[in-house]
Structure formats: C-alpha cells, structure tokens
C-alpha positions in Angstrom: 37.8 -112.9 122.5 35.9 -112.4 119.2 35.0 -116.1 119.1 33.5 -115.8 122.6 31.5 -112.7 121.6 30.2 -114.4 118.4 29.1 -117.5 120.5 27.4 -115.3 123.0 25.6 -113.4 120.2 24.4 -116.6 118.6 23.2 -118.0 121.9 21.4 -114.8 122.9 19.7 -114.4 119.5 18.6 -118.0 119.4 17.2 -117.7 122.9 15.4 -114.5 122.0 13.8 -116.0 118.9 12.8 -119.3 120.5 11.7 -118.0 123.9 10.2 -114.7 122.9 6.6 -113.8 122.2 6.8 -114.6 118.5 8.2 -118.1 118.3 8.3 -118.2 114.5 11.4 -115.9 114.5 13.7 -118.9 114.9 13.4 -119.1 111.1 15.7 -116.1 110.8 18.5 -117.8 112.7 20.3 -119.1 109.6 20.4 -115.5 108.2 22.1 -114.3 111.4 24.6 -117.1 111.4 25.5 -116.5 107.8 25.8 -112.7 108.3 28.0 -113.1 111.4 30.4 -115.6 109.8 30.5 -113.7 106.6 31.5 -110.5 108.5 34.1 -112.5 110.3 35.4 -113.9 107.0 35.6 -110.5 105.4 37.3 -108.8 108.3 39.8 -111.5 109.3 40.4 -113.9 106.5 40.6 -111.7 103.4 42.5 -108.6 102.3 39.2 -106.6 102.3 39.8 -105.6 105.9 42.0 -102.8 104.7 39.0 -101.3 102.9 36.0 -100.8 105.2 33.7 -99.8 102.4 33.8 -103.4 101.1 31.4 -104.3 103.9 28.8 -102.1 102.3 29.4 -103.4 98.7 29.6 -107.1 99.5 26.8 -108.7 97.5 26.2 -111.8 99.7 26.0 -109.7 102.8 23.6 -107.2 101.2 21.5 -110.1 99.9 21.5 -111.7 103.3 20.4 -108.4 105.0 17.6 -108.0 102.5 16.3 -111.5 102.9 16.5 -111.3 106.6 14.5 -108.1 106.6 11.8 -109.6 104.3 11.5 -112.8 106.3 11.4 -110.9 109.6 8.7 -108.5 108.4 6.6 -111.4 107.0 6.9 -113.2 110.3 6.2 -110.2 112.5 3.2 -109.0 110.6 1.0 -112.1 110.8 2.6 -114.1 108.1 2.3 -117.5 109.8 -1.5 -117.0 110.3 -1.9 -116.3 106.6 0.0 -119.4 105.6 -1.8 -121.6 108.2 -5.3 -120.3 107.1 -4.4 -120.7 103.4 -3.1 -124.3 103.5 -5.1 -125.9 106.3 
C-alpha cells in the first residue's frame, strides 16, 4: 500500500512540476525523490522508527529540505530569467 502511495505521489508531483505554469520546477524533482525514499528508509528499514524525533534531527533530511526550499524560492521568484539574461 505504501509503495502505491509513494508512486502516486511521485507521479503527481512530477506532473505538477512539468505541466504547471512554472515549468522550471521539474528541477526540484530529485529533492522530492530523495526526501521520500529517505523517509521510507528511516521509518521502515532502521531502528529509528521507534523514536519519531529522529525525523527532525536527521541531517540528510534537513539538508534536503533546506536545499529544496532554496531552489524552489529561486525558481519561483524569477531565477531562470536572471540566469538567462546574465549568460546569454
């Protein structure tokens, strides 16, 4: 059941990023994939599932969320236009 939900989440997010109004958001897809599989790994494959607070102290997950936020804000607030005008 969880595998089906993960697949549906990945498909819907990828469709949203590629078919939405801001087509550059597909760049954030690797962050979402990593975050989803990291959460699955923590909850189901390690002993950390007994301690829910480990999700909030996991350094790779926090770094992933931070990078996703930075990249998303850059892309949403006219980042591609800045890069295009600078290098072309």
